[in-house]
C-alpha positions as CSV (number, residue, x, y, z in Angstrom):
1,M,-16.3,9.4,9.5
2,A,-18.1,11.2,12.3
3,T,-18.8,9.4,15.4
4,Y,-21.8,10.4,17.5
5,Y,-20.6,8.9,20.7
6,Q,-17.3,10.7,21.4
7,M,-17.0,11.1,25.1
8,D,-14.8,13.4,27.2
9,F,-14.9,11.6,30.5
10,P,-13.0,14.1,32.6
11,D,-15.4,16.9,31.6
12,L,-18.4,14.6,31.9
13,V,-17.5,13.7,35.5
14,A,-16.8,17.4,36.4
15,N,-20.1,18.5,34.9
16,L,-22.3,15.9,36.5
17,V,-21.0,16.5,40.0
18,P,-23.0,19.1,41.9
19,V,-21.2,22.4,42.3
20,R,-21.0,22.2,46.1
21,L,-19.2,18.8,45.8
22,R,-16.6,20.0,43.1
23,K,-13.5,19.7,45.2
24,A,-10.2,18.5,43.9
25,I,-10.2,15.4,46.0
26,T,-13.8,14.4,45.1
27,L,-13.2,14.9,41.4
28,S,-9.9,12.9,41.6
29,W,-11.7,10.1,43.4
30,L,-14.5,10.1,40.8
31,Q,-11.9,10.1,37.9
32,C,-10.4,6.9,39.5
33,L,-13.9,5.3,39.6
34,V,-14.5,6.2,35.9
35,Q,-11.1,5.0,34.7
36,P,-12.2,1.4,33.9
37,V,-15.0,2.8,31.8
38,V,-12.4,5.0,30.0
39,E,-10.2,2.0,29.3
40,L,-13.2,0.0,28.0
41,Y,-14.2,3.0,25.8
42,N,-10.7,3.2,24.4
43,K,-10.7,-0.5,23.6
44,F,-14.0,-0.2,21.9
45,T,-13.0,2.8,19.7
46,A,-9.7,1.0,18.7
47,F,-11.7,-2.2,17.8
48,R,-14.2,-0.2,15.9
49,D,-11.5,1.6,13.9
50,T,-9.9,-1.7,13.1
51,N,-13.1,-3.2,11.9
52,I,-13.9,-0.1,9.7
53,Y,-10.5,-0.4,8.1
54,T,-11.0,-4.1,7.5
55,L,-14.4,-3.5,6.0
56,L,-13.1,-0.8,3.7
57,H,-10.6,-3.3,2.2
58,N,-11.6,-6.4,0.3
59,S,-9.9,-9.0,-2.0
60,Q,-9.4,-6.7,-5.0
61,V,-5.8,-6.3,-5.9
62,V,-5.8,-2.6,-5.3
63,F,-7.1,-3.0,-1.8
64,M,-4.7,-5.8,-1.0
65,E,-1.8,-3.8,-2.2
66,A,-3.0,-0.8,-0.1
67,A,-3.3,-3.0,3.0
68,L,0.1,-4.5,2.6
69,N,1.7,-1.2,1.9
70,D,0.0,0.4,4.9
71,V,1.4,-2.3,7.2
72,F,4.9,-3.0,5.7
73,D,5.9,-0.2,3.4
74,N,4.0,2.9,4.3
75,F,6.6,5.4,3.1
76,D,7.7,4.1,-0.4
77,R,4.6,1.9,-1.1
78,G,6.5,-0.4,-3.4
79,I,4.7,-3.7,-2.6
80,Y,2.6,-4.8,-5.6
81,I,0.7,-7.9,-6.7
82,T,1.1,-9.6,-10.1
83,D,-0.4,-12.7,-11.7
84,G,1.5,-16.0,-11.5
85,S,3.6,-16.8,-14.6
86,A,1.9,-18.9,-17.2
87,V,3.1,-19.3,-20.8
88,D,0.9,-21.0,-23.4
89,P,2.7,-24.0,-24.8
90,L,3.6,-24.1,-28.5
91,F,3.5,-27.8,-29.6
92,V,5.7,-29.1,-32.4
93,Y,4.6,-32.4,-34.0
94,L,6.4,-35.2,-35.8
95,N,6.0,-35.6,-39.5
96,A,4.5,-39.0,-39.0
97,E,1.7,-37.4,-37.0
98,N,0.7,-35.3,-40.0
99,L,-0.2,-32.3,-37.9
100,P,1.5,-29.3,-39.5
101,L,2.0,-26.3,-37.3
102,W,2.4,-22.7,-38.4
103,L,4.8,-21.0,-36.1
104,G,3.7,-17.5,-37.0
105,L,0.5,-15.7,-36.0
106,N,-2.7,-17.1,-37.6
107,S,-3.5,-13.7,-39.0
108,E,-0.1,-13.6,-40.8
109,A,-0.4,-17.0,-42.5
110,G,0.6,-16.6,-46.2
111,T,1.5,-13.0,-46.0
112,T,5.2,-13.4,-45.2
113,F,8.0,-15.3,-47.1
114,Y,9.3,-16.8,-43.8
115,P,7.6,-17.9,-40.7
116,D,7.6,-15.2,-38.0
117,P,9.8,-16.4,-35.1
118,Q,8.1,-17.9,-32.1
119,W,9.8,-18.9,-28.9
120,L,9.6,-22.6,-28.1
121,F,9.4,-23.4,-24.4
122,K,10.2,-26.6,-22.5
123,G,7.4,-28.4,-20.8
124,S,8.7,-27.3,-17.4
125,E,8.5,-23.7,-18.5
126,T,5.0,-23.8,-19.8
127,T,3.3,-25.8,-17.0
128,F,1.3,-24.0,-14.4
129,H,3.5,-23.6,-11.4
130,G,0.6,-23.5,-9.0
131,Y,0.8,-19.8,-8.0
132,D,-2.4,-17.8,-8.5
133,F,-0.6,-14.6,-7.8
134,L,2.8,-13.2,-6.7
135,V,3.4,-10.6,-4.0
136,M,6.4,-8.5,-5.0
137,V,8.2,-6.9,-2.0
138,P,11.1,-4.5,-2.5
139,A,14.4,-5.7,-1.0
140,T,14.6,-2.7,1.2
141,V,11.5,-3.6,3.1
142,T,12.0,-5.7,6.2
143,Y,9.0,-7.8,7.2
144,N,7.8,-10.7,9.2
145,H,7.0,-13.5,6.7
146,D,4.3,-15.0,9.0
147,Q,2.7,-11.7,9.6
148,M,2.6,-10.9,5.8
149,N,1.1,-14.3,5.0
150,A,-1.6,-13.8,7.7
151,L,-2.5,-10.4,6.2
152,I,-2.6,-11.9,2.7
153,D,-4.8,-14.7,3.9
154,K,-7.1,-12.3,5.6
155,Y,-7.9,-10.4,2.4
156,R,-7.4,-12.9,-0.5
157,L,-10.3,-14.8,-2.1
158,P,-10.6,-18.4,-0.8
159,S,-10.3,-19.7,-4.3
160,R,-6.9,-18.0,-4.8
161,S,-5.2,-20.3,-2.3
162,S,-1.7,-20.4,-3.6
163,Y,0.6,-17.4,-3.7
164,L,4.3,-16.6,-3.4
165,V,6.0,-13.7,-1.7
166,L,9.1,-12.6,-3.7
167,T,11.6,-9.8,-3.2
168,Y,12.8,-7.7,-6.1
């Protein structure tokens, strides 16, 4: 991205001084006077670059993964985000309840001689665990947990409030 306000302060000071005053001691003195402006300019450009990076990333998974990998795993880029685990429960009823249940697929009903196997899960396995998404971090990556949570909170949607950081 082109910036139209790039300044070269040493050249600017040297070019604005009249030729008859361009002595080494005068230019050095003027460079000292301009130094606070140079520091302010450097802070401004760093702040601007940070804001542009923040604006280029949003709460989409691709951009969150890119931001996390840029900060914590820039070389291997192994950090990824996946959905929280949720398994649809398969209910089995008692005979007295008179609610028969086909354990195969609905489209296969009557086409097989035996019911297709379906996994039965416990209630604790099928309940929603409360995690909207999981951030998977390779075991080789060292990171500050608080810094990673702050970065995730910066980019996540407010409605996606619960997440878990796991290593694999």
